[in-house]
C-alpha positions in Angstrom: -12.8 2.5 -9.6 -13.5 5.2 -6.8 -11.1 7.7 -5.8 -10.2 7.8 -2.0 -9.5 10.9 0.3 -6.0 12.4 0.6 -4.0 11.5 3.7 -5.1 9.2 6.2 -8.5 7.4 6.5 -10.5 7.3 9.9 -9.8 3.7 10.3 -6.1 4.2 9.6 -3.4 3.4 12.1 -0.4 5.5 12.3 2.3 4.3 14.4 6.2 4.8 15.4 8.7 3.0 13.3 7.8 -0.7 13.3 9.0 -3.2 10.7 6.1 -5.5 11.3 2.7 -5.4 9.6 -0.3 -7.1 11.1 -2.3 -9.8 9.1 -5.0 -8.8 6.7 -3.7 -5.3 6.1 -1.1 -3.4 3.8 1.4 -1.3 5.5 3.4 1.7 4.2 6.6 3.3 5.7 8.0 6.7 5.1 11.7 5.4 4.5 13.7 2.6 3.2 14.1 -0.4 5.1 10.7 -0.4 6.8 12.0 2.8 8.7 10.2 5.9 9.8 6.3 6.0 10.8 4.3 3.3 9.5 0.7 3.5 8.3 -1.5 0.6 8.3 -4.7 0.1 6.0 -7.3 -2.7 6.3 -10.1 -4.1 4.0 -12.1 -1.2 4.9 -10.2 0.9 2.3 -10.5 -1.8 -0.4 -11.9 -0.9 -4.0 -10.9 2.8 -4.0 -7.7 4.8 -4.8 -6.2 6.1 -1.7 -3.6 9.1 -2.1 -0.8 10.0 0.3 0.0 13.5 1.1 3.7 12.4 1.2 5.1 9.5 -0.8 6.0 6.2 1.0 8.9 4.1 0.1 8.3 0.7 1.8 5.5 -1.8 1.4 4.2 -4.8 2.8 0.9 -6.6 1.6 -0.3 -8.8 4.6 -3.6 -9.7 3.1 -4.1 -13.4 2.1 -6.5 -12.8 -0.7 -6.0 -9.1 -2.1 -3.4 -7.7 -4.2 -2.4 -4.0 -3.8 -1.4 -1.6 -6.6 0.9 1.0 -5.8 1.2 4.3 -7.9 3.6 7.2 -8.3 2.0 10.2 -9.8 5.1 12.2 -10.6 6.6 9.1 -12.5 3.6 7.4 -13.7 5.0 4.0 -12.3 2.5 1.2 -11.3 3.5 -1.6 -8.9 1.5 -4.5 -7.7 2.1 -6.8 -4.7 0.3 -10.1 -4.4 -0.7 -11.3 -1.1 2.4 -11.8 1.3 4.6 -9.5 -1.1 7.0 -6.9 0.2 9.5 -4.2 -1.0 11.6 -2.4 1.6 13.4 -0.4 -1.1 10.9 0.9 -3.4 12.2 2.6 -6.6 10.0 5.5 -6.4 7.7 6.7 -3.7 4.3 5.4 -3.5 1.9 8.2 -3.8 -1.3 6.3 -4.1 -2.7 2.8 -3.6 -5.5 0.4 -4.2 -6.5 -2.7 -2.3 -8.3 -5.0 -4.7 -11.4 -7.2 -4.1 -10.7 -10.7 -2.9 -9.1 -13.3 -5.3 -7.3 -10.8 -7.6 -3.6 -11.4 -8.5 -1.2 -9.2 -10.4 -0.3 -11.8 -13.0 -4.0 -11.3 -14.4 -3.3 -7.5 -14.9 -0.1 -8.5 -16.7 2.0 -7.3 -13.8 
């Protein structure tokens, strides 16, 4: 696994608060309940770890064929979102994430 750059990638879209997430993307919000600024990442960010400068709390995986791992560096907690899964009240802030290659599922990783 490659390590991605800190912060926002060049193809990343940061927008005002919006609880929606475009298809074929993963979205992260600063606050619980899909509140605060939304950051959108597409498949061009797949297969590398991307680190946030500031943790994100809510997540939606709108990919149809890719899982998304989330990680909290401080607590060492790993999460996994299959296609279509979301969580508006993450127990810990996501500080890094990884978009898989097509076809991966969380159960295959024991998560």
